[in-house]
N, C-alpha and C positions, 0 to 999 in steps of 0.2 A: 382518259388519254386516247382511247380508240375514237371517241367523238371528235377530238381535236385533229387526229390524223384523217378521219373521214372528211371533215370540213376542208382541210388543207388540200386533200386530193381532189375534192369537188372544185375548189378554186382553181387549181392547176388545170383541171380538165376544161373548165369554162374559158379560162384564158387561152388555152390551146385551141379550142374551137374558134374563138374570136380572131386569133392570129394565124389562121391557116394560110399556108402558101400552097395554092393549088395550081394544077395544070391539066391539060387534056390527057389524062392517064387512064389506062385500063389494065386489068390483070393480064390480058392477052400479051402485053409487051413484057411481062415479067418472066424471067427464066424459072423462078421458084417462089412459092408463097413465102411471105415473111414468117408465117406460122411454122413452116417447115424448118426454117433456120432456127427459130426458137426451140422447136422440138429436138433438133439435132444437138443443140447445146445442152438442153436439159438431160438428154440421154447420156451424154458424155460426163455430165456433172452428177450423175446418180440422183436425179430429181424425178419424182413421180408426178406426171401431169394429171391435174384434177379438173381443169376447166379451160376453155378457149373460146374466143369470139372473133368474128370479123364484122366490121361496121363500115358501110359505105354511106356517104352523105353528099348531097348536091343541092345548091340553091337553084330554085326554079324561077329563072328570070322572066319567063314568058307570062306568068300569071299576073294579071292586073286587077282581078276581082276575086272575091271568095267563090262566086258562081263558077269561075273557070277551074278553081281547085276542086270543086264538087264534081264538075263535068269530067275532069281527068280521073278522079277517084272512081266514077261510074265505069269508065273504060277499064280501069284496073280490076274492078269487081268482075267484069266479064272475062278478062284474061286469067284471073285467079279465082274462078268461081268455087273451087273446092277448098279454099282457105276460109278461115273464120274471120268475119269482118265486124268491127265495132266503129261507130261514128259518133263524134261529139261535135255539136254545132251550136254556136252562139252568134250574136249579132255582129261581133267583130273578129271571130276566129272560127276556123274549121280544122278538124283533126279526124283522120280516119286511120285505123290500124287493122292490118290483116296478119294472121299468124297460122303456122302449120308446123307440125313435128312429124318427121318421117319414121319409118320402121327402125332406122339405125340410131334414133335418138337425137338427130340433128334438128334443132328448132330454128325456124326462119320467121322473120317478121318484116313487114313493109309498113311504113308510116308516111302519110302526107300531112304536113302541118302548114297552115296558112293563117296569118293574122294581120289585121289592119292596125297601123300605128302611124300617127302623124299624117294621115291621108294617103299613105302608101301601103301596099301589100307586100309582106315578107313571107315567102313560101319556101319550104324545104322538103325534100324527099330523102328518106333514109331507109336503108336495108340492113338487117342484122341477121347473122347466122351464128349459132353457138352450140356447144356440146361439151361433154365431159370426157369421152373416150377419144384418144388420138392414136392412130396407127396408119399403115400404108393405105388401107382401104378408105379410112376416114379422110386422109389427105386427098386422095383422088376424087372422092365425092365432094369435098369442100371446094376443090379447084373447079370441078365441072359446074357445080351449082353457082359459084360466084361468076364464072364466065357467062353463064346463061342469064343470070339476073342483071349483070351489068349491061349486057347487050339489050335485054328487054326493057329495062327501066330507065337507064341513065343516058344522057345525051352529050355531056361535055365535061365540066370541071368537077370531077368526082374524086373525093378523097377517101382513101381506105384506111381504117384503123384496125390493126391486128393486135391481139392481146392473148397471153397465155399465163395460166396460173399453175403452180405446182408446189410440192413439198419435198425437201431433201430427205432421202431415205434414212440417213444417219445424221448425227449432230455434225454441224459444220466445224471445220478446223479453223480456229481463229475467230476474229470478231466479225460482226456484220459488215463493218466498214471494209475490212480486208477482203471479204467475200465479194462485195460490190465492186471493189477495185479489180479483183481477178476477173469478174465477168465483163467489165469494161475492156479489159485486155483481150478477152476471148472474142468480143465483138469488134475489136480494133477501133474502139470508140474514144473520142476525146471528151473528157468530163467538162460539163458546163457549170453545174451547180449541184450541191449535195446537202440534204437535210439529214442530220444524224442525231439520234437519241439512243438511250440505253437498249431499247428493244425494237428499234425501228430505224431503217435507213431508206431514204429515197434519193435517187440520183438521176439527173438528166444529162444527156450526152448527144454527141453527133457521130454517126458511124457511116462509112461508105457502103455498108451492107444493105441499107434500107433506102427506099425511094421517097416515101412521104416525109414531110417536114412541117414544123410550125416555127413561128418567130417567137423568141423568148428573150426579152431584154436586148433586142437588137442582134441577137445571135440565132443561128439556125440550129434547132435540135430535132432529132428524129428517133430517139430511143429513150425510154424511161424504165428504170429498174427499181422495184420496191422489195425490201426484205423485212420480215417481222418474225420475232420469236416471242412466245408467250411467257417464258420464264426458264428457270433452271431445269435442264434436262429435257426441255421441250424441243420438238422439231421446228425447223425454220420454214416459213412460207415465203415463196417468191412469186412476184408478178412482173412480167416483162411486156412492154407495149411499144408499138411504133405507130405514129410518132409520139403518142402519149398513152398512158395506162387508162383503160376504160372499164376494168373489172375492179370491184371493191375488194379490199383485203385488210 
């Protein structure tokens, strides 16, 4: 059953990435990190945060050859010389990844991916930041890091994915479905689609609280909530993501 859910989540994620509605957005224009909104709701709902992530993604339209991707990577290596770099190169693709974890346990990674298909080059730049602890200090560090990386790395149509995972400290009152509905109300979100099974609920919705969005079945969605319980007496795990969930659960 878990495999089935993992496959479903992967499909939803892929569809979400394919149907991105992007604009010229940066975190500087945001009044508050979406993660902060998640954290505030989790605190109010007595949920203990166990994991969080921020993921930025941009298509590199200017790359016309794999050599250009390699050249850009060499520039990044100089700018991020203290990061650990790995490179994978083949005749029709190039991939370079850099990673670093700071003293506060925040892990960051940069990835340049470029591949040739049908005589054309498709290239993407991604940046990810993740951690397990979330408090006011972490919030400020995450915001500062994200502003800096967006300014240094990205140039235009950047989409930011925010995701947070936690566990209810007590058994939830009512069913998973009722809990999901309650959380949609908290986020002032309009439900679009829900998958419901005995120990698992996944719902997609649209909320005015979040900036990013994806197209799903001709509708705009920008928040996804997943709930899972392992059995009788077990605590419930929750994952919230905007515009989609990017953490496995």
